[in-house]
DOFISE-882464 format. One record per residue (C-alpha): residue number from 1; residue in three letters; chain; x, y, z. Coordinates in pm, whole numbers, padded with zeros to 5 digits. Layout:
<rs>
<r n="NUM" res="ALA" chain="A" c1="X" c2="Y" c3="Z"/>
...
</rs>
This chain:
<rs>
<r n="1" res="MET" chain="A" c1="11726" c2="11052" c3="09885"/>
<r n="2" res="ALA" chain="A" c1="11934" c2="11279" c3="09667"/>
<r n="3" res="LYS" chain="A" c1="11812" c2="11609" c3="09803"/>
<r n="4" res="THR" chain="A" c1="12041" c2="11886" c3="09696"/>
<r n="5" res="ASN" chain="A" c1="11816" c2="12166" c3="09813"/>
<r n="6" res="THR" chain="A" c1="11913" c2="12262" c3="10172"/>
<r n="7" res="THR" chain="A" c1="11561" c2="12383" c3="10253"/>
<r n="8" res="GLU" chain="A" c1="11408" c2="12049" c3="10147"/>
<r n="9" res="LEU" chain="A" c1="11669" c2="11858" c3="10342"/>
<r n="10" res="LEU" chain="A" c1="11611" c2="12067" c3="10655"/>
<r n="11" res="GLU" chain="A" c1="11235" c2="12019" c3="10626"/>
<r n="12" res="ALA" chain="A" c1="11267" c2="11644" c3="10585"/>
<r n="13" res="LEU" chain="A" c1="11516" c2="11626" c3="10871"/>
<r n="14" res="ALA" chain="A" c1="11296" c2="11836" c3="11096"/>
<r n="15" res="ALA" chain="A" c1="10993" c2="11619" c3="11016"/>
<r n="16" res="GLU" chain="A" c1="11177" c2="11298" c3="11097"/>
<r n="17" res="ILE" chain="A" c1="11316" c2="11442" c3="11421"/>
<r n="18" res="GLY" chain="A" c1="10973" c2="11572" c3="11512"/>
<r n="19" res="GLU" chain="A" c1="10809" c2="11234" c3="11462"/>
<r n="20" res="ASN" chain="A" c1="11074" c2="11021" c3="11635"/>
<r n="21" res="VAL" chain="A" c1="11221" c2="11225" c3="11921"/>
<r n="22" res="TYR" chain="A" c1="11025" c2="11333" c3="12226"/>
<r n="23" res="ILE" chain="A" c1="11070" c2="11498" c3="12561"/>
<r n="24" res="ASP" chain="A" c1="10953" c2="11305" c3="12863"/>
<r n="25" res="ILE" chain="A" c1="10764" c2="11494" c3="13132"/>
<r n="26" res="ALA" chain="A" c1="10607" c2="11293" c3="13413"/>
<r n="27" res="LYS" chain="A" c1="10600" c2="10990" c3="13178"/>
<r n="28" res="TRP" chain="A" c1="10418" c2="11191" c3="12912"/>
<r n="29" res="HIS" chain="A" c1="10580" c2="11189" c3="12569"/>
<r n="30" res="LEU" chain="A" c1="10573" c2="11524" c3="12393"/>
<r n="31" res="TYR" chain="A" c1="10714" c2="11482" c3="12044"/>
<r n="32" res="LEU" chain="A" c1="10943" c2="11761" c3="11930"/>
<r n="33" res="SER" chain="A" c1="10707" c2="11846" c3="11646"/>
<r n="34" res="ASP" chain="A" c1="10427" c2="11908" c3="11898"/>
<r n="35" res="ALA" chain="A" c1="10661" c2="12110" c3="12117"/>
<r n="36" res="LYS" chain="A" c1="10764" c2="12316" c3="11809"/>
<r n="37" res="LEU" chain="A" c1="11130" c2="12224" c3="11870"/>
<r n="38" res="HIS" chain="A" c1="11194" c2="11999" c3="11571"/>
<r n="39" res="THR" chain="A" c1="11292" c2="12283" c3="11335"/>
<r n="40" res="VAL" chain="A" c1="11526" c2="12440" c3="11591"/>
<r n="41" res="VAL" chain="A" c1="11701" c2="12106" c3="11645"/>
<r n="42" res="ALA" chain="A" c1="11727" c2="12040" c3="11271"/>
<r n="43" res="GLU" chain="A" c1="11881" c2="12383" c3="11207"/>
<r n="44" res="LYS" chain="A" c1="12134" c2="12334" c3="11490"/>
<r n="45" res="VAL" chain="A" c1="12241" c2="11985" c3="11382"/>
<r n="46" res="TYR" chain="A" c1="12255" c2="12054" c3="11006"/>
<r n="47" res="PRO" chain="A" c1="12616" c2="12183" c3="11018"/>
<r n="48" res="LEU" chain="A" c1="12720" c2="11854" c3="11176"/>
<r n="49" res="ILE" chain="A" c1="12556" c2="11657" c3="10898"/>
<r n="50" res="SER" chain="A" c1="12701" c2="11869" c3="10620"/>
<r n="51" res="SER" chain="A" c1="13055" c2="11847" c3="10761"/>
<r n="52" res="ASN" chain="A" c1="13046" c2="11473" c3="10842"/>
<r n="53" res="GLY" chain="A" c1="13078" c2="11566" c3="11206"/>
<r n="54" res="VAL" chain="A" c1="12798" c2="11364" c3="11365"/>
<r n="55" res="THR" chain="A" c1="12919" c2="11208" c3="11687"/>
<r n="56" res="GLU" chain="A" c1="12729" c2="11131" c3="12001"/>
<r n="57" res="ASP" chain="A" c1="12938" c2="11384" c3="12199"/>
<r n="58" res="ARG" chain="A" c1="12873" c2="11664" c3="11951"/>
<r n="59" res="VAL" chain="A" c1="12500" c2="11592" c3="11943"/>
<r n="60" res="ILE" chain="A" c1="12485" c2="11597" c3="12324"/>
<r n="61" res="GLU" chain="A" c1="12676" c2="11924" c3="12327"/>
<r n="62" res="LEU" chain="A" c1="12425" c2="12073" c3="12083"/>
<r n="63" res="LEU" chain="A" c1="12130" c2="11947" c3="12286"/>
<r n="64" res="GLU" chain="A" c1="12280" c2="12111" c3="12594"/>
<r n="65" res="SER" chain="A" c1="12287" c2="12444" c3="12407"/>
<r n="66" res="ILE" chain="A" c1="11914" c2="12446" c3="12317"/>
<r n="67" res="PRO" chain="A" c1="11709" c2="12611" c3="12596"/>
<r n="68" res="VAL" chain="A" c1="11352" c2="12499" c3="12653"/>
<r n="69" res="LYS" chain="A" c1="11126" c2="12739" c3="12841"/>
<r n="70" res="ILE" chain="A" c1="10900" c2="12580" c3="13101"/>
<r n="71" res="GLY" chain="A" c1="10642" c2="12718" c3="13339"/>
<r n="72" res="GLY" chain="A" c1="10533" c2="12991" c3="13101"/>
<r n="73" res="GLY" chain="A" c1="10892" c2="13101" c3="13055"/>
<r n="74" res="ARG" chain="A" c1="10975" c2="13129" c3="13426"/>
<r n="75" res="LYS" chain="A" c1="11251" c2="12873" c3="13389"/>
<r n="76" res="GLU" chain="A" c1="11468" c2="12728" c3="13114"/>
<r n="77" res="LEU" chain="A" c1="11616" c2="12382" c3="13094"/>
<r n="78" res="PRO" chain="A" c1="11857" c2="12248" c3="12835"/>
<r n="79" res="LEU" chain="A" c1="11684" c2="12014" c3="12592"/>
<r n="80" res="ILE" chain="A" c1="11923" c2="11734" c3="12686"/>
<r n="81" res="ASP" chain="A" c1="11768" c2="11727" c3="13036"/>
<r n="82" res="LEU" chain="A" c1="11424" c2="11651" c3="12895"/>
<r n="83" res="LEU" chain="A" c1="11517" c2="11378" c3="12646"/>
<r n="84" res="PRO" chain="A" c1="11523" c2="11015" c3="12753"/>
<r n="85" res="LEU" chain="A" c1="11843" c2="10828" c3="12660"/>
<r n="86" res="GLN" chain="A" c1="11664" c2="10629" c3="12391"/>
<r n="87" res="CYS" chain="A" c1="11557" c2="10949" c3="12217"/>
<r n="88" res="GLN" chain="A" c1="11918" c2="11071" c3="12220"/>
<r n="89" res="VAL" chain="A" c1="12023" c2="10746" c3="12055"/>
<r n="90" res="ASN" chain="A" c1="11738" c2="10778" c3="11802"/>
<r n="91" res="LEU" chain="A" c1="11847" c2="11133" c3="11718"/>
<r n="92" res="VAL" chain="A" c1="12207" c2="11027" c3="11659"/>
<r n="93" res="ASP" chain="A" c1="12084" c2="10740" c3="11436"/>
<r n="94" res="ILE" chain="A" c1="11867" c2="10979" c3="11234"/>
<r n="95" res="LEU" chain="A" c1="12158" c2="11221" c3="11189"/>
<r n="96" res="GLU" chain="A" c1="12397" c2="10945" c3="11086"/>
<r n="97" res="LYS" chain="A" c1="12145" c2="10824" c3="10830"/>
<r n="98" res="TYR" chain="A" c1="12110" c2="11173" c3="10681"/>
<r n="99" res="GLN" chain="A" c1="12487" c2="11222" c3="10687"/>
<r n="100" res="SER" chain="A" c1="12539" c2="10905" c3="10487"/>
<r n="101" res="GLN" chain="A" c1="12285" c2="11014" c3="10229"/>
<r n="102" res="ILE" chain="A" c1="12433" c2="11357" c3="10155"/>
</rs>
């Protein structure tokens, strides 16, 4: 995967995140692509990938900074609070894979 175009890389990263990472609400899995959050996450994590800065702590910090509106916008929760631990691990794995391929 020798993608030099940032837009193509972001789109591919967003697609992979959207297909493999989900939020868990009452044991329902809502994939980030369905929740329209995959692009936001990809754009936020891209600087980590491009600077070889992917660590679990940094990814968690980023996930804490992404607000998700619930209840028609009456409340906001950080994305980290909606992701199961396995999805956090999957996200870090995806980012490490992309980082190694840049």
